[in-house]
Residue frames as qw, qx, qy, qz and C-alpha x, y, z in Angstrom:
[[0.611, -0.560, 0.508, -0.234, 251.62, -108.63, 24.61],
 [0.954, 0.099, 0.280, 0.027, 251.87, -111.88, 22.60],
 [0.667, 0.675, -0.132, 0.286, 254.41, -110.43, 20.15],
 [0.086, -0.810, 0.469, -0.342, 256.54, -109.04, 22.95],
 [0.797, -0.359, 0.459, -0.159, 256.47, -112.39, 24.76],
 [0.922, 0.332, 0.142, 0.142, 257.54, -114.18, 21.58],
 [0.373, 0.827, -0.293, 0.302, 260.38, -111.69, 21.05],
 [0.338, -0.698, 0.557, -0.296, 261.80, -112.28, 24.51],
 [0.922, -0.094, 0.367, -0.081, 261.44, -116.04, 24.17],
 [0.812, 0.530, -0.010, 0.245, 263.47, -116.00, 20.93],
 [0.109, 0.850, -0.377, 0.351, 265.96, -113.57, 22.44],
 [0.651, -0.552, 0.475, -0.216, 266.45, -115.87, 25.44],
 [0.959, 0.142, 0.225, 0.096, 267.15, -118.84, 23.18],
 [0.583, 0.717, -0.168, 0.344, 269.78, -116.86, 21.30],
 [0.221, -0.798, 0.448, -0.337, 271.42, -115.75, 24.52],
 [0.853, -0.306, 0.410, -0.103, 271.53, -119.35, 25.67],
 [0.889, 0.398, 0.074, 0.213, 273.20, -120.43, 22.44],
 [0.352, 0.796, -0.277, 0.407, 275.85, -117.74, 22.72],
 [0.105, 0.437, -0.670, 0.591, 276.59, -118.16, 26.41],
 [0.622, -0.371, -0.683, -0.098, 275.18, -120.88, 28.62],
 [0.356, -0.683, 0.227, -0.597, 274.02, -119.57, 31.99],
 [0.549, 0.019, -0.783, 0.292, 275.61, -121.54, 34.83],
 [0.578, -0.722, -0.297, -0.239, 274.22, -121.79, 38.32],
 [0.719, -0.080, -0.344, 0.598, 277.64, -121.17, 39.87],
 [0.224, -0.941, -0.025, -0.251, 277.20, -118.37, 42.38],
 [0.311, 0.556, -0.597, 0.488, 280.37, -117.39, 44.19],
 [0.759, -0.441, -0.478, 0.044, 280.81, -119.33, 47.42],
 [0.505, -0.315, -0.267, 0.758, 283.20, -116.79, 48.94],
 [0.085, 0.863, 0.413, 0.278, 281.31, -113.52, 49.22],
 [0.511, -0.607, -0.118, 0.597, 284.12, -111.56, 50.91],
 [0.391, 0.038, 0.338, 0.855, 284.92, -109.59, 47.74],
 [0.139, -0.449, -0.372, -0.801, 281.60, -107.73, 47.61],
 [0.021, -0.270, -0.707, 0.653, 279.03, -106.29, 50.00],
 [0.027, 0.665, 0.710, 0.228, 275.54, -104.80, 50.11],
 [0.189, -0.674, -0.226, 0.677, 276.37, -101.25, 51.25],
 [0.500, 0.781, 0.360, 0.104, 275.08, -98.94, 48.53],
 [0.080, 0.979, -0.187, -0.015, 277.79, -96.29, 49.03],
 [0.681, -0.484, 0.490, 0.249, 280.66, -98.79, 49.24],
 [0.238, 0.618, -0.608, -0.438, 283.27, -99.29, 46.52],
 [0.031, 0.093, -0.989, -0.112, 282.31, -102.97, 46.76],
 [0.453, 0.292, 0.537, -0.649, 278.56, -102.33, 46.89],
 [0.622, 0.427, 0.656, -0.028, 275.89, -103.49, 44.39],
 [0.414, 0.883, 0.030, -0.218, 276.39, -100.55, 42.01],
 [0.083, 0.790, -0.589, -0.148, 280.08, -101.51, 41.67],
 [0.830, -0.137, 0.540, -0.032, 279.92, -105.31, 41.53],
 [0.809, 0.557, 0.167, 0.090, 280.53, -105.31, 37.78],
 [0.270, 0.878, -0.344, 0.196, 283.78, -103.41, 38.24],
 [0.602, -0.637, 0.469, -0.109, 285.33, -105.67, 40.88],
 [0.528, -0.207, 0.775, 0.279, 286.21, -108.60, 38.58],
 [0.225, 0.279, -0.562, -0.745, 286.10, -108.94, 34.81],
 [0.191, -0.177, -0.940, -0.218, 283.93, -112.06, 35.04],
 [0.015, -0.552, -0.692, 0.465, 281.39, -110.06, 37.05],
 [0.022, -0.121, 0.208, 0.970, 280.88, -107.30, 34.45],
 [0.220, -0.419, -0.749, -0.463, 277.38, -108.60, 33.64],
 [0.262, -0.574, -0.621, 0.466, 276.32, -107.26, 37.06],
 [0.034, -0.552, -0.039, 0.832, 276.66, -103.77, 35.54],
 [0.150, 0.278, -0.540, -0.780, 276.09, -104.30, 31.82],
 [0.052, 0.240, 0.961, 0.127, 273.39, -106.97, 31.81],
 [0.346, -0.098, -0.173, -0.917, 269.90, -106.03, 30.64],
 [0.734, -0.264, -0.511, -0.360, 268.11, -109.06, 32.12],
 [0.218, 0.278, -0.715, 0.604, 269.07, -108.70, 35.77],
 [0.616, -0.561, -0.523, -0.176, 267.32, -109.81, 38.95],
 [0.142, 0.479, 0.838, -0.221, 265.60, -109.08, 41.27],
 [0.065, -0.292, -0.381, -0.875, 262.67, -107.12, 39.85],
 [0.372, 0.127, 0.464, -0.794, 259.35, -105.73, 41.04],
 [0.047, 0.279, 0.926, 0.251, 256.45, -108.03, 40.21],
 [0.237, 0.213, 0.164, -0.934, 253.96, -105.31, 39.45],
 [0.471, 0.436, 0.740, -0.201, 250.35, -106.21, 38.70],
 [0.368, 0.761, -0.030, -0.534, 250.39, -103.55, 35.97],
 [0.308, 0.605, -0.644, -0.353, 252.86, -105.52, 33.86],
 [0.333, -0.146, 0.927, -0.089, 252.04, -109.12, 34.86],
 [0.580, 0.112, -0.511, -0.625, 250.23, -111.28, 32.30],
 [0.620, -0.143, 0.650, -0.416, 247.94, -113.80, 34.01],
 [0.544, 0.300, -0.672, -0.403, 248.04, -117.17, 32.21],
 [0.822, -0.210, 0.405, -0.340, 246.78, -120.70, 32.81],
 [0.872, 0.441, -0.199, -0.076, 248.92, -122.43, 30.18],
 [0.105, 0.708, -0.670, 0.199, 252.25, -122.69, 32.03],
 [0.818, -0.081, -0.567, -0.064, 251.16, -125.77, 33.97],
 [0.742, -0.670, -0.017, -0.028, 251.82, -127.04, 37.47],
 [0.012, 0.777, -0.617, 0.127, 255.27, -126.72, 38.99],
 [0.954, 0.041, -0.285, -0.089, 256.53, -130.28, 38.51],
 [0.161, -0.714, 0.620, -0.282, 258.71, -131.09, 41.53],
 [0.950, -0.055, -0.306, -0.022, 260.30, -134.48, 42.24],
 [0.029, -0.740, 0.545, -0.393, 262.48, -133.91, 45.29],
 [0.886, -0.176, -0.425, 0.067, 264.09, -136.49, 47.59],
 [0.576, -0.798, 0.162, 0.063, 265.95, -136.48, 50.93],
 [0.764, 0.453, -0.226, 0.400, 269.71, -136.11, 50.62],
 [0.663, -0.405, -0.208, 0.595, 272.79, -135.46, 52.76],
 [0.166, 0.890, 0.150, 0.398, 273.31, -131.74, 53.30],
 [0.558, -0.207, -0.274, 0.755, 275.61, -129.18, 54.84],
 [0.031, -0.971, -0.231, 0.051, 275.23, -125.58, 56.00],
 [0.640, 0.080, 0.039, 0.763, 277.85, -123.03, 54.96],
 [0.088, -0.876, -0.140, 0.454, 278.44, -119.41, 55.89],
 [0.668, 0.480, 0.281, 0.494, 279.34, -117.87, 52.53],
 [0.376, 0.018, -0.073, 0.924, 280.07, -114.44, 53.98],
 [0.258, -0.030, 0.023, -0.966, 276.79, -112.60, 53.39],
 [0.779, -0.099, -0.140, -0.603, 274.29, -115.47, 53.41],
 [0.512, -0.246, 0.804, -0.175, 273.76, -118.97, 54.76],
 [0.598, 0.298, -0.560, -0.491, 273.66, -121.72, 52.13],
 [0.752, -0.123, 0.610, -0.219, 272.21, -125.19, 52.62],
 [0.390, 0.524, -0.638, -0.407, 273.87, -127.45, 50.06],
 [0.940, 0.003, 0.281, -0.194, 272.72, -130.93, 49.10],
 [0.314, -0.600, 0.648, 0.349, 275.99, -132.68, 48.35],
 [0.293, 0.018, 0.877, 0.379, 274.61, -135.17, 45.79],
 [0.311, -0.150, -0.432, -0.833, 271.59, -133.18, 44.69],
 [0.266, 0.151, 0.754, -0.581, 268.11, -133.59, 46.14],
 [0.435, 0.553, 0.709, -0.040, 265.91, -134.56, 43.24],
 [0.226, 0.053, 0.429, 0.873, 264.76, -132.28, 40.47],
 [0.357, 0.616, 0.355, -0.605, 262.22, -129.92, 39.04],
 [0.448, 0.285, 0.664, 0.526, 261.00, -129.94, 35.44],
 [0.147, 0.722, 0.133, -0.663, 260.54, -126.61, 33.64],
 [0.518, 0.669, -0.236, -0.479, 259.54, -126.35, 29.97],
 [0.950, 0.263, -0.154, -0.071, 260.48, -129.99, 29.47],
 [0.477, 0.542, -0.561, 0.405, 263.98, -129.64, 30.96],
 [0.797, -0.497, -0.329, 0.099, 265.03, -131.37, 34.19],
 [0.132, 0.733, -0.376, 0.551, 266.94, -129.25, 36.72],
 [0.704, -0.213, -0.602, 0.309, 268.64, -130.81, 39.77],
 [0.385, -0.891, -0.036, -0.240, 268.18, -129.08, 43.15],
 [0.676, 0.291, -0.423, 0.528, 271.65, -128.27, 44.50],
 [0.327, -0.131, -0.485, 0.801, 271.29, -125.62, 47.19],
 [0.139, -0.842, -0.426, -0.301, 269.13, -123.01, 48.83],
 [0.390, -0.057, -0.315, 0.863, 269.95, -119.78, 50.65],
 [0.122, -0.806, -0.562, 0.142, 268.19, -116.81, 52.26],
 [0.248, 0.320, 0.041, 0.913, 268.03, -113.02, 51.72],
 [0.217, -0.764, -0.565, 0.223, 266.53, -110.45, 54.06],
 [0.612, 0.317, 0.393, -0.609, 264.58, -108.43, 53.27],
 [0.757, 0.375, 0.526, 0.096, 263.15, -110.14, 50.21],
 [0.302, -0.238, 0.449, 0.806, 264.94, -109.28, 46.97],
 [0.028, -0.396, -0.671, -0.627, 261.86, -109.37, 44.76],
 [0.186, 0.226, 0.430, -0.854, 258.94, -107.11, 45.54],
 [0.105, 0.513, 0.814, 0.252, 255.25, -107.12, 44.64],
 [0.003, -0.867, -0.354, -0.352, 253.78, -103.78, 43.62],
 [0.127, 0.748, -0.287, 0.585, 256.72, -102.08, 45.31],
 [0.676, -0.609, 0.244, -0.334, 256.41, -103.97, 48.59],
 [0.455, 0.386, -0.779, 0.192, 259.37, -105.95, 49.86],
 [0.830, -0.462, -0.225, -0.217, 258.80, -108.63, 52.47],
 [0.503, -0.778, 0.364, -0.096, 260.95, -109.77, 55.40],
 [0.489, -0.392, 0.754, 0.196, 262.73, -112.79, 53.89],
 [0.757, 0.486, -0.220, -0.377, 263.26, -114.60, 50.60],
 [0.698, -0.268, 0.654, 0.116, 264.41, -118.18, 50.03],
 [0.520, 0.603, -0.446, -0.408, 266.10, -119.18, 46.77],
 [0.838, -0.079, 0.539, 0.022, 266.14, -122.83, 45.71],
 [0.221, 0.711, -0.502, -0.440, 268.85, -123.06, 43.04],
 [0.883, 0.159, 0.440, -0.022, 268.64, -125.82, 40.42],
 [0.053, -0.593, 0.604, 0.530, 271.09, -126.76, 37.65],
 [0.837, 0.425, 0.047, -0.341, 270.25, -128.14, 34.22],
 [0.944, 0.071, 0.221, 0.232, 272.18, -130.63, 32.07],
 [0.607, 0.541, 0.009, 0.582, 274.35, -127.91, 30.52],
 [0.423, -0.133, -0.357, 0.822, 274.91, -125.94, 33.72],
 [0.154, -0.462, -0.238, -0.840, 272.00, -123.56, 33.14],
 [0.052, -0.101, -0.715, 0.689, 270.13, -122.37, 36.21],
 [0.372, -0.559, -0.457, -0.584, 266.55, -122.10, 37.32],
 [0.105, 0.073, -0.633, 0.764, 265.59, -120.68, 40.71],
 [0.392, -0.624, -0.627, -0.253, 262.42, -121.15, 42.73],
 [0.113, 0.256, -0.374, 0.884, 261.85, -118.25, 45.12],
 [0.401, -0.643, -0.651, -0.042, 259.58, -117.98, 48.17],
 [0.033, 0.494, -0.195, 0.847, 258.85, -114.78, 50.08],
 [0.481, -0.436, -0.707, 0.280, 258.00, -114.50, 53.77],
 [0.179, -0.693, 0.037, -0.697, 256.42, -111.93, 56.06],
 [0.001, -0.258, 0.746, -0.614, 256.69, -111.80, 59.86],
 [0.765, -0.239, -0.129, -0.585, 254.31, -114.12, 61.66],
 [0.924, -0.292, 0.224, -0.107, 254.40, -117.75, 62.75],
 [0.349, -0.575, 0.676, 0.302, 257.81, -119.53, 62.57],
 [0.660, 0.451, -0.472, -0.372, 258.71, -121.21, 59.29],
 [0.943, -0.222, 0.203, -0.145, 258.63, -124.98, 59.79],
 [0.856, 0.389, -0.166, 0.298, 261.66, -125.69, 57.60],
 [0.179, 0.684, -0.420, 0.569, 263.88, -123.20, 59.45],
 [0.676, -0.533, 0.301, -0.409, 262.64, -124.70, 62.72],
 [0.998, 0.034, -0.034, 0.045, 264.05, -128.08, 61.62],
 [0.745, 0.322, -0.184, 0.554, 267.58, -126.67, 61.24],
 [0.242, -0.926, 0.029, -0.287, 267.57, -124.11, 64.08],
 [0.768, -0.577, 0.198, 0.195, 270.15, -125.93, 66.23],
 [0.760, 0.158, 0.262, 0.573, 272.56, -126.08, 63.31],
 [0.208, 0.806, 0.134, 0.537, 272.06, -122.40, 62.48],
 [0.490, -0.862, 0.072, -0.112, 272.74, -121.56, 66.14],
 [0.845, -0.271, 0.203, 0.413, 276.00, -123.51, 66.01],
 [0.550, 0.441, 0.218, 0.675, 277.13, -121.38, 63.08],
 [0.079, -0.868, -0.141, -0.469, 275.84, -118.17, 64.63],
 [0.504, -0.813, 0.162, -0.241, 277.14, -118.57, 68.16],
 [0.829, -0.381, 0.326, 0.249, 280.04, -121.06, 67.94],
 [0.039, 0.782, -0.413, -0.464, 281.60, -119.57, 64.85],
 [0.636, 0.042, 0.725, 0.260, 281.44, -122.66, 62.64],
 [0.195, 0.449, -0.401, -0.774, 281.80, -121.91, 58.93],
 [0.586, 0.095, -0.657, -0.465, 280.59, -125.26, 57.62],
 [0.451, -0.175, 0.723, -0.493, 278.46, -127.86, 59.34],
 [0.293, -0.050, -0.892, -0.342, 277.28, -131.27, 58.20],
 [0.473, -0.087, 0.358, -0.800, 273.63, -131.62, 59.19],
 [0.410, 0.090, 0.901, -0.106, 272.70, -135.07, 57.89],
 [0.140, 0.354, 0.798, 0.467, 269.80, -135.91, 55.62],
 [0.199, 0.392, 0.242, -0.865, 267.46, -133.05, 54.73],
 [0.329, 0.477, 0.788, 0.207, 264.24, -133.47, 52.78],
 [0.043, -0.024, 0.179, 0.983, 263.56, -130.44, 50.53],
 [0.281, -0.501, -0.697, -0.429, 259.88, -131.39, 50.52],
 [0.368, -0.569, -0.545, 0.494, 259.84, -129.84, 54.00],
 [0.051, -0.216, 0.088, 0.971, 260.03, -126.46, 52.24],
 [0.284, 0.581, 0.749, -0.144, 256.33, -125.80, 51.84],
 [0.146, 0.207, 0.402, 0.880, 255.22, -123.76, 48.85],
 [0.149, 0.408, 0.590, -0.681, 251.61, -123.42, 49.97],
 [0.516, 0.658, 0.165, -0.524, 250.29, -122.57, 46.52],
 [0.707, 0.232, 0.546, 0.385, 250.48, -123.68, 42.90],
 [0.312, 0.932, 0.165, 0.088, 250.33, -120.10, 41.64],
 [0.641, -0.404, 0.174, 0.629, 253.63, -118.58, 40.61],
 [0.258, 0.897, -0.152, -0.326, 255.29, -115.72, 38.74],
 [0.836, 0.058, 0.373, 0.399, 257.64, -116.60, 35.88],
 [0.310, 0.938, -0.117, -0.099, 260.27, -114.51, 34.09],
 [0.845, 0.245, -0.106, 0.463, 263.82, -114.64, 32.69],
 [0.222, -0.960, 0.141, -0.092, 266.45, -112.92, 34.82],
 [0.477, 0.578, -0.568, 0.342, 269.81, -113.50, 36.45],
 [0.655, -0.287, -0.541, 0.443, 271.58, -114.68, 39.55],
 [0.203, -0.937, -0.160, -0.236, 271.25, -111.98, 42.22],
 [0.520, -0.748, 0.309, 0.274, 274.85, -112.25, 43.43],
 [0.240, 0.710, -0.584, -0.313, 278.05, -112.18, 41.36],
 [0.283, -0.130, 0.434, 0.845, 278.67, -113.21, 38.67],
 [0.399, 0.482, 0.222, -0.747, 275.03, -112.14, 37.98],
 [0.146, -0.033, 0.862, 0.484, 274.78, -114.69, 35.17],
 [0.504, 0.236, 0.003, -0.831, 271.75, -114.08, 32.92],
 [0.603, 0.090, -0.637, -0.472, 269.21, -116.33, 31.20],
 [0.010, -0.007, -0.901, 0.433, 268.09, -117.75, 34.54],
 [0.422, -0.431, -0.610, -0.514, 264.50, -118.99, 34.66],
 [0.089, -0.129, 0.590, -0.792, 262.82, -117.56, 37.76],
 [0.471, -0.459, -0.681, -0.323, 259.74, -119.06, 39.41],
 [0.036, -0.193, 0.495, -0.847, 258.43, -116.99, 42.33],
 [0.193, -0.450, -0.870, 0.050, 255.62, -118.57, 44.36],
 [0.146, -0.613, -0.245, -0.737, 252.75, -116.09, 44.67],
 [0.660, -0.672, -0.319, -0.104, 251.75, -117.01, 48.22],
 [0.121, 0.652, -0.489, 0.567, 253.72, -115.12, 50.88],
 [0.750, -0.305, -0.574, 0.124, 254.48, -117.45, 53.78],
 [0.390, -0.880, 0.085, -0.259, 255.41, -116.53, 57.37],
 [0.693, 0.175, -0.466, 0.522, 258.64, -116.49, 59.35],
 [0.505, -0.788, -0.287, 0.202, 259.37, -115.34, 62.89],
 [0.062, 0.958, -0.234, 0.152, 261.47, -112.29, 63.72],
 [0.623, -0.588, 0.513, 0.060, 263.81, -114.59, 65.68],
 [0.841, 0.183, 0.441, 0.253, 264.38, -116.77, 62.62],
 [0.462, 0.843, 0.043, 0.271, 265.20, -113.78, 60.40],
 [0.235, -0.894, 0.362, -0.118, 267.62, -112.48, 63.04],
 [0.801, -0.325, 0.486, 0.129, 269.28, -115.90, 63.41],
 [0.781, 0.469, 0.274, 0.308, 270.00, -116.07, 59.67],
 [0.234, 0.910, -0.134, 0.315, 271.61, -112.62, 59.79],
 [0.516, -0.749, 0.407, -0.080, 273.58, -113.39, 62.98],
 [0.925, -0.059, 0.343, 0.152, 274.94, -116.60, 61.46],
 [0.709, 0.590, 0.070, 0.380, 276.85, -114.84, 58.69],
 [0.594, -0.554, -0.065, 0.579, 278.72, -112.47, 61.05],
 [0.430, 0.391, 0.260, 0.771, 278.81, -109.62, 58.53],
 [0.155, -0.468, -0.412, 0.766, 277.03, -107.19, 60.90],
 [0.105, -0.077, -0.414, -0.901, 274.92, -105.92, 57.99],
 [0.469, 0.189, 0.460, -0.730, 271.23, -105.20, 58.31],
 [0.802, 0.435, 0.195, -0.360, 270.39, -106.79, 54.98],
 [0.359, -0.300, 0.743, 0.478, 271.74, -108.88, 52.13],
 [0.535, 0.619, 0.571, -0.065, 269.26, -107.98, 49.41],
 [0.361, 0.042, 0.414, 0.834, 270.32, -106.63, 46.02],
 [0.263, 0.428, 0.130, -0.855, 268.48, -103.48, 44.85],
 [0.669, 0.524, 0.498, -0.173, 265.69, -103.90, 42.30],
 [0.340, -0.197, 0.582, 0.712, 266.84, -104.01, 38.68],
 [0.403, 0.363, -0.169, -0.823, 265.20, -102.50, 35.54],
 [0.767, 0.266, 0.538, -0.226, 262.60, -104.63, 33.79],
 [0.029, -0.439, 0.613, 0.656, 263.74, -103.51, 30.31],
 [0.611, 0.241, -0.319, -0.683, 260.52, -104.71, 28.69],
 [0.134, 0.123, -0.983, 0.002, 260.76, -108.33, 29.84],
 [0.644, -0.329, -0.397, -0.566, 257.46, -110.20, 30.08],
 [0.118, -0.183, 0.818, -0.532, 256.39, -111.38, 33.52],
 [0.583, -0.214, -0.605, -0.499, 253.71, -114.05, 33.71],
 [0.390, -0.233, 0.652, -0.607, 251.58, -115.23, 36.62],
 [0.368, -0.065, -0.886, -0.275, 250.34, -118.80, 36.43],
 [0.480, -0.018, 0.514, -0.711, 246.86, -119.22, 37.84],
 [0.121, 0.126, 0.965, 0.198, 245.06, -122.50, 37.10],
 [0.355, -0.208, -0.398, -0.820, 241.71, -122.17, 35.39],
 [0.709, -0.422, -0.519, -0.224, 240.23, -124.60, 37.89],
 [0.155, -0.645, 0.464, -0.587, 240.75, -123.16, 41.40],
 [0.874, -0.314, 0.184, -0.322, 239.24, -126.24, 43.01],
 [0.916, 0.267, -0.224, 0.198, 241.91, -128.32, 41.31],
 [0.278, 0.622, -0.456, 0.572, 244.58, -126.19, 42.94],
 [0.512, -0.541, 0.373, -0.553, 243.15, -126.58, 46.42],
 [0.974, -0.110, 0.115, -0.164, 243.16, -130.36, 46.00],
 [0.881, 0.311, -0.114, 0.337, 246.77, -130.50, 44.81],
 [0.122, -0.919, 0.305, -0.218, 248.68, -128.25, 47.19],
 [0.646, 0.323, -0.628, 0.290, 252.14, -129.63, 47.98]]
């Protein structure tokens, strides 16, 4: 396990040297869709534009299944070091998802000594990642950008239950997009700290953006705790994009031997006293 982890770490560094991974997801999603049998569906994304070919040829693609059989439990990764701040934001219908974009960034997260600025978040339903083959009802991606344009994404998964408090804060704005046909909407100052993680435990692996251009060498951090969201909130997010699709989740991608780690602190009491 240790040798394989070291191999992938060195491989990732080489990939980064050859081609820096940018966090630039397409903001106009009209050129592709999520219908598996479509000529513009996930299996064909890499054929639609030359700069999207990694969607088909890449060997480090996301999302993946976080299977307990392949996960290495570690306590050495350390706490997720977040330093977020309130910032002016807008909502945008990108065509297949709703993006909340902080126009000047909203603070940062530090991963492996590198500082990544929080730029935007968006939602997929059902969840794109799965745990032991189980997909949940919703997944939030918080997309951060490093000093050289490289990306790291923090993901949270949700199951049906009580309403999510962060979505409740922006419900009126989502309704304006869903029912009045607005494409973009300024929503004032939004504090990303309102997105509750609920746990310090997280999965970590190297993957890619899950929409074109499917750029690789993206550091993924998936919070282990599955939070709750209401059925009405999931439906509102889908209604707001007006694509009449039942889902906007990319199919699971091959692991191809990549290591997947799960950070669990050695002192559980410490975790309970430091929840965000």
